[in-house]
N, C-alpha and C positions, 0 to 999 in steps of 0.2 A: 504494500500500500504506500501511497505517497503521504508525506507529512510536511507541514509548513515548518521549516527550520526556524530556530530561535523562538518558537512558540512556547508559552509558559503553561506547563501542565501541572495539575495537582500532584501527579505521581508519575515517575519514570521507573521502569523496571528493566533491569539488565538480565536477559534470559527468558525464553518462552518455553521452558520445560514444564513439568507438572506442578512445580511451585510457582513459576512466573506467570504462566497463562491462567491458572486458576485464580491467583491473586489479582490479575488484571480484570478478569470477568467480575469477581466479587466487588472490586473497587468501583467498576463501572455501574454495577447494580446499586451501589450506595451513592451514586451521583458524582463521582470524581472523574475528572478528565485524565485519561491515561495514555501513555505512550510506552510501547514495549520495544526494546532494542534486542534483536536476535540475529546472529551472524549466519545461522543455518536455517533449517526447516522448523517451524513451530511444532511443539510437542517434545522437543529435547531428546536426549539420549534415550530416555525411557521408552518413548513412543516409537522413535525411529530406529534405534539400534540397541534396544534392551528389552524391557518388559513385554512389549507387544509382539515383535517378531519372534522372540524366544518362546513365547507361549504358543504361537502358531506352530513352531517346529515341534514342541512337546505334544501338541494335539495330533499332528500327523504321525509322529513317532508312535503314539499310543494306538492310532488306527492301524498303522503298519504292523505292529506287534500282534494286534488282535486277529489279523488274517490267519495266523497259524492255528488259532483256536477253532477255526472252521473245519479243520481236518477231523475233528471228533464227530462231525455230522456227515462225513463222507465226501466233503467238498475238497477238491484239489485246486489250489490257486497257483498259477505260474507267475512268480515274482521276478523272473529273469529280465524282464523289460523295464524294471524299476529305474527311474531317472531322478536322482536327488535334486537336480537342477529345477525340476518342477515343484518340489517341496520348497526350495528356496524362493522360487518365484511367488508361491502363495504367501509366504511370510512377508515378502516385500509389498504385495497387494494389500495385506492387512495393515501394514505400517502406513502406506500411502493413503489408504482410505481414512484412517483416523487422523493423520496429519492434515488432510484436507478438511476434515471435520473441525479440527481445532482452529484452522484459519477462518473457517466459516463462522464459528462462534465469536472469534475476535471481531470480525466485520459486523456481525449482528449486534454486538454490544458497543459498536462505534469506537473501537480501540485502535489507535494509530500504531502501526507496526513498521519499524525501520530495519531493513536488512543491512546490518552493519555490526562492527565490533565496537562496543561502548567502553569508554574509560572516564572515570570521575575526574573532571578537571579541577573542580572545587565544589564546595557544598552548594547544591542546587544547580549544578551545570555538568552535563555529560558531553564529552567530545566523541564524535562519530568518526570511525575509521573504516575505510573500505573504498572500492572503486567509485570514483566520482564524488567523494565526500571529503575532499580536502578542506580543512579549517571550517568544519561544520559542527554546530553545537545545538543541543536542546536544553531548555531550562525547566526545572520542576521544583515544586515546593518540598517534595519528599522523594527520596530515592530508595528503591528496594533492590538488593543484590540477590539474584537467583541464578547464578552462572553455573551451578552444578559441579560435576566432578568428571574425572577421566580415569581410565585404568592405570593402576600403579605398575611401574616398571622397576626392576632391581638389577644390579650388576649381574653379569653372566646370562641374564634372561631378558635383555632389552627387547622391546616389542618391535619387530621388523615387519609383522603382518604377513610374512612369508613362511618362515620356519617357526617363529615364536609368535603366537596369535594372542590378541586381546579378545575380550568378549565381542567387540565390534568386528574384529577380524574373522572370527569363526562364524559370525552371522553373515559374513560376506561370501563364504565359500559356496561355490556352485557344484563342487564335486567332493565326495567324501575321501578323507585319508584312509589308508588301510589300518593304521594304528595311531593312537593319540595318547600322549601323556598329559594329564591335567595336574597342574601344580596349584593346590589350594582346593579344599573340599568344603567350601562354604556353599551358599545357595547357588551361586553362578556355576561353580565347579560341578556340583552334584546334578544340576539341571542339564548341563551339557553332557555329563557322563551318561545320563539316562538316554538323551536323544541319540548320541553317537552309537551307544551300545545297541539301541533298538534298531538302528539302520545297519548293523553288522560291523561296525568299527571295533577293533580291539582296543579297549580302554583301560588305562592304568591311572588310578587316582592317588595322589600324594598329598598328605596333610601333616602339618607340623604339630597340631594339637593331639590330645589324647583320643579323640574320636572325630569322625566326619561330622560336619555341621557343628563346629565347636561352640557356636552361639546359641544352639538349641539344646533342649533337655536331652540328657544322655540316653535315657531309656527309649525315647521315641527315635532318636538318631540310630540306636542300635537296630531297630526294626528295619530301617532303610539300609543300613550296612549289610544285614543278612540278606535282604532282597537283592541288593547289588551284586554281592558275591555269588548268589545263586544264579544270577543272570550272566555271570562270567566276567564281571568287572574285577580287576585286581586292585586291592586297596592296601596302601601303606600308611599307617598313622605313626605319630611321634617321629616323623621322617623329615629331613631337610634336604632339599635339592641344592647341590653344591656347584655343579658345573655341567657343561654340555660339550659335545663334539660332533662334528658332521660325520655321517656315514654314507655309504652308497645308497642305503634305503631311505635316509633322512637324517636322523639325529639319535644320539645316545645321551641319556641323562644320568648323571651320577648322583646318588642319594645316600645319606648317612642315617642309620637307625641305631643310635647309641654308638657302639664300637663297630657295628656291622656296616659294610658297604654293599651297595647294589648298583647295577647299571641297567637302565631301562631303555629299550630301543623302540623307536616309533618313527612315523613319517613327519609328524608335527607335534608341537607343544602348545597347549593352552595355558597361559599364565593368568591365573585367577587369584592373585594375591590380595586384592582389595582395590580401593580407589583413592585418588588424590584430589583435593579441592581445586577448582579453577579460580584461584584468587590472584594469580600473577598477571600483571599487565592491565589491571582494571582501575588503577589509580588509587589504591588504598593508602599507599604511603603519602601521596600528595595531600590528603586530607586528614591523615592521622588515625585511620581506622585500625584498631588493635587486632592483631592475629597472634596465634601461638606459634611455636617453633616449626610446626608442620604446615602452617599456612591457613589453618582454620580461623574463621572470624569469631571473635568473642561477642556474645549477645546477652542481653538481659531480658527483662519483661517485655512482652510484645515483640521480641526479636529486634530490639533496638541495639545498634552497635555503640561503640564508645563515642561516636560523633553524632550529636543531635541532628535529626532529620534524615539519617541514613539507617536503613534496616537490612537485615540479611536472614535468609531462610534456606532450608534444604541442605544439600551436600556440602556447601561451603561452611557450615557450622558443625559443631560436634555432636549434634543429635543424630539418631540412626539414619543412614543413607538409604531411605526408602521413599518411593514416589508419594505414597499416601501421607507420609510425615510432612514432606515438603508442601503438599497441597494444603493441609490443615494449618501449617505454620503461616502460609501465605494469607489464608483467610483471617487468622488471628491478627496478623500485623496490619492488614489494610482496614479491618474493622476498627482497630484502634486509631489509625491515621484518619479515618472518616468520622471519628467521634462516636463510634458505636461499639466501644470496647466491651467484649464479653467478659464473663467471670473468669474465663480461662486466660491467664496471662502467658501461659506456656502449655504445651502438651504434657499431660501426665504420662510419664514413661511407662507406668504400670498398665496403661490402656492402649499401648501400641501393639497391634497384631503383627507377627512375622508370618511369612508364608514361603514355602518351597514347593514348586509345582510339578516335580517329577512324580512318578507312580511307584510306590504310594506317596501321597502328598504329606507334607508336614506343616503344621501351623500351631501357634501358641502365643501366649502373652503372660506378663507378670512373673511371679516368682518361679524359679527353677529349683528342682529338688537339690541338685548338687550345690547351688549357691546358698540355699537355706541351711544345709548341713554345715557348710563352711563358715557361715556367719552366725551360727547358733540360733537360727530362727525356728521357733516351734511351729509345727504344722501337722496336719493329718493328710494322708494320701489315700486316694481311692482311684483304682484303675478298673476299666471294663474293656474286655477284648471285643474287637469287631465281630468275631465269630459267634458271639452271644446274641447278636441282632439278626432276626430272621431275614431282613432285607439283604444283608451282606452275604448270607448263604445263597439266597435266591439269585443274586447277580454275580455270584462267585468272586466276591471281593472281601474275603475274610481276613486279609492281612492288615493288622493294625490294632490300635487301642486308643482309648480316651483316658487321660489322666487329669484329675482334679486335685488341687492343693488348697486346703482351707485352714482357717484359724481354729485350733482345737477347742477354744472356749466359745467363740461367737458363731462359728460356721461361716464367717466371711470368706468369700472367694479370694484367694491370694494369687492364684495362677492356674492356667489350664494349658494342656498340651495334647495335641491330637496327631496321630500318624495313621494314614489310611485313605481310602477312596473319598474324594471330596472334602478332605480335611480343611482346605482353605476356605470353603464355604461354611462348613459346620461350626468353625471356631467362633463365629459372630454371635451365636446364641449365648454362649458363656460370656463373651465380652460384653454383650448388652446387659446381661445379668450383673456383671461386675460394675459397669459404669452406672447402672441404675440402683446400685447398693442393695441388690437382692442377695439372699443367702442361698447356699446349696439346697436348703430345704425347699425353697420356692421353685427351683428348677426340678427337684425330685417330685414335687406334687403336681407340676403342670402336665396335663394330658398331652401326650405326643401321638401323632397318627401312627398307625401300624399297618403295614411294616415300613419303617423308615430307618435310615442310618442314624438319624438324630435320636432314636431311642437309646443308642449307646451313651449319649450325653445324659439322658435321664437316669439310666442305670448307674453311671459313674457317680452322679449326684446322690442317688440312693445309697450307694456304697459308703458315702461319708458317714452315714448313720447305721451302717451294718445291715441294710435291708435290700440289697439288689435281688431281683427276682430270677433273672436268667443266667445265673452263674453260681 
């Protein structure tokens, strides 16, 4: 869209990812004049090179895996003509469709969008950099930084997107490697391990922590670990990748597991170490916005930075690098800017759901059992296996469990963790109960339709009081 340069806006936003574009729309709803500065396609990494295309790949990987199950009914399917390039194309269609949708929403809300790189020249003024934008500025009463993050690179495994891939690089592949070593078994590493394995790639997963998905509950992560190993994925935990060398077939990765050394051979490497904030080159130093040694922006209530009039949300701050976190932070910040501050000055970390979308899925929030034990927090634990729910047996998705952690005195929900089919959808019943200050007893007494997977949640809540029915 075109924009009148030097126009005075109520709010200028750097970045149109899930934090920036949601904040822009909410601000416009509240009557603010808004300009968004985005150097790439609206929707950010999440929509264009992360959340959306990766979920498309996971969906098609699950469909592809399901073809084999048809053999039980005497159906023979010839998969020899399979073309991964078509799977990749579908993922790009999904991303493009939603990116167009975001652009349409910005237009609908009369939000000006400038395709440029923005840098804060001083408080209230942003310099625009890009083709045809020499010495161009926009002015705004408030500035919101939502520039997101990028894949982290480390020595020996610098991202060249040829042999060592980032999450964006692997999403760009139109042909499958024969073998893949994944360094880092967080959500990104595990999701791509699932996808690549489903399509026949030999996958090896390497994780420095004690277990895969180190930020998730150990018990639910163990269910996924067992499922992965059963599917033929090799897993090394408490392992550190130390070096790599080129081979005729691709690459060999050296790893250390205590005093033991291993060499893993593959065609390509996926480096899923984490992400780094995009805070360089956006003018923070020129106005004195404080950052930590890693480049993350320090924020206070309503995500205000150390400089009045400048706010920051999403991956550039130290809050969890999740799209839904950035979106809510954006809403809180602009509601404050517009004079409609909510009671929430910041997101309650205990109410942030996590989600891992491979099969079986993993989702959770709040207190983890291992953390509670380490910190000496008293809790009651109740678990209910998926196989106890009639629906899971009927659809042959019995792998999984629901875990509920509660206060031993009050019955307050302290945390919940689910592994199994549709876990990322099911978690929200327990999260709503927690955010509404309901007790496990309230969930236990609520009538759940039969047969449903959500009956596992009801049974886990009943288990808090020692009265589950189907186990």
